[in-house]
C-alpha positions, 0 to 999 in steps of 0.5 A: 501459690509461687511467687513470681521471678520478675527477672525471668520473665524481663529476661524471656521478653527481652529476649523475645523482642531481639529475636523477634526483631531479627527475624521479622528483619530477616523475613521482611514482614513488613512489606511482604506479611503486615498481619504476621508482621504484627503478630510478631512486633506483640509477641513480647506482649505473649511471652510476658503473660506465658512467663508470668504464668508458668512462673506463678504455677511454679514450674521451670521451663525454657522460654527458649522452646516458646521462641523457636517454636513462635520463629518456626510459625513464622517460618511457615508462614513465610515458606517460599521466601529464601531466607525462611528456608535458613531461619528453618534450619537455625531453629529447628534443632534448636526447637527439638532440644528445648522441646526435649528439654522441658518434656524431660523437665516436667515428666522426670524432673530427679532424672532431669537434675542428674543429667542437668549437665547434659541437658545444659550442655545440650542447650548450649549447642543448640543456642550456638547453632541458631546464633550461627545460622541466624547471622548466616541467615541474615547475611544471606538475607541482605545478600538477597535483598540486594539482588532483588533491589538490583533485579527490581532496580532493572525491572524498573528500567525496563518497565520505564524502557518498554512504557517509552517504548510503547509510547514511541510505538503508538507515536510512530502507529499515529504517525503511519496511521496519519501518512496512510490517510494522507496517502490514501486521499492522495491516491485518491485525488491521484485517480480523480486526476488520472480519470479527469486526464483521461476524459481529458484525453479522449475529449481531446481525441473526439475534438480532433476527430470532430475537426477533421469530421467537418472538413472531411464533410465538407466535400461531400456537402459542396459537391451535393450543393454544387450538382443540387445548384446545377439540377436547378438550372437544368430544370428551369431550362426544361421548363423554358423548352417545354414552354415552347411550342417546337420544343426540342426533343433531342435538347430535352433528353440530354436536360434529363440525362445531365439531371439523372447524372446529377442526381446520381452524383448527389445520392453518392455523396450524400451517402458519403456524407451519411457514412461520415456521420455515422462514424462520427457517431460511433467514435463519440459513443461510449464503448460497449466492450462488445467486439464486431467483425469489422473492415481493418482497410476500411476503418484505417482508411477512414481515421487517416483521412479524418486525422489529416482533415483535422490537423489541417482544419486546426492549422490551414498551413499544415500541409502533408502526403498519407498513403494507404498499401492496404491488403485487398485480401484482408479478412474482417476481424473481431475489434471493438470498433470505437476503441480501435478506431482511438488507437489509429486516431491517436497513432495517425495524429501522432505521425502527423504531429511529428511530420509537421514538427520535422517540416516546420523546424526545417534541416540540412541535408548534405548534398555533394560537399556542401551543406544546404537548407532541405527543399525537397523534404516532403512530409509523408504519412502512410499505413499498410495492412497484411495478413501473416500467419495468424496475425493481421499486421498494422503498420503507421510510418511516418518520415517525421522527427524520429526518437532516441532510445532513450524515449522509446522505452517510455512512450508508452508509460502513462503521462509521458510526452514529448508535446510542449505543455498543453498539447498532450496529456501523455496518455494517448499512447498508454492508453493505446497499448492498453486497448492493444494489449489488453482489450484486443490480445495484441502487440504494439511495437515501436520503431524509430530512427532519430531524424528520419521516421517512426513506425508503429507496428500493430499485431492482432491475432486471428485465428 
């Protein structure tokens, strides 16, 4: 066994440690590949054992070959990492040169000795090649690391921004969800309130109708009571005449004739009262949405009177004329009586309200060259019906306060009203418009001149 040259062992070990340190730094094995980092970190131990083994066997070999092969192993494990490519360029030629050198040294020692200068020159060039490209690889690795660090910093900033934006989006989404829930609650409350207001409008309409009916029904009831009382008195006179021995047959006949006429009048006014009651029941009944052949003239005349007497029942000082101009040849048309009656009642109530307001406020008119308080104004509401082509036209006309253009454009909007607080919900005309246009396929229009009066025009299709 040959003596071990420890100087070669020390040089080999030191060279291995330095080269592996540079390679680990370039390849960033500490953060990228912990297993490879451990292998390279302890490669100097393997180099000691290998050098001692070769020396003890009496062989002369280049430890540079082992270093190159170890580096190439590390490069292969780091394939895909940019600095690894430059290290492979640096160490592959050197590994080939050192490997050829060792093969010739081992197999043909004499040839190697005769040409040692060439081999030494080749190893020198290989060494310089390794040094040059390793330095270049180290610089490139630094540049790459700076770029990667910059990219990582930008990525972290972007990630932080992303998280911040996600947080803001989540926060905004929660806020929008809360607002949505709040709006849904408000909408639900609004629908409930709207339904309550619609019901209140219907009840107000029913109340005005009831008041009109109560006043209207009083007339036939008064006739019934009066003729009943007269009939009772006539019956008493008849009985007294019959108790006489020499009763007058002519007188008895006159009494019986008067009683018969009274009974006819009682029947007539009783039927009138029954008709009014039926109208009240029909109006108070919930609409079933079924259209019926209806006499528009009769319906209009009845609701005109009921509206007037309803206002008279509420305000004893109110007084106005009402007129009708009804087409006697008007055919019956299919409408929903309860709904259409509400429309007429609402329009009549508005018309009477307008003439009442103008009458209570008073106005001045020009008489010659002087202004004097108007005393000739007669509040009047009238209705006319006519058939034109394939339409039934109904006009409700008043000579009340009228309205400006700014109000005319809004009167069919829900909740818009010109009446004082507490006297109107602003739903009457809106509901009337929907009943005529949506429920009956007609139109509801308004013509008005401020200070002179208003005309509502209902047009219903009729084939």
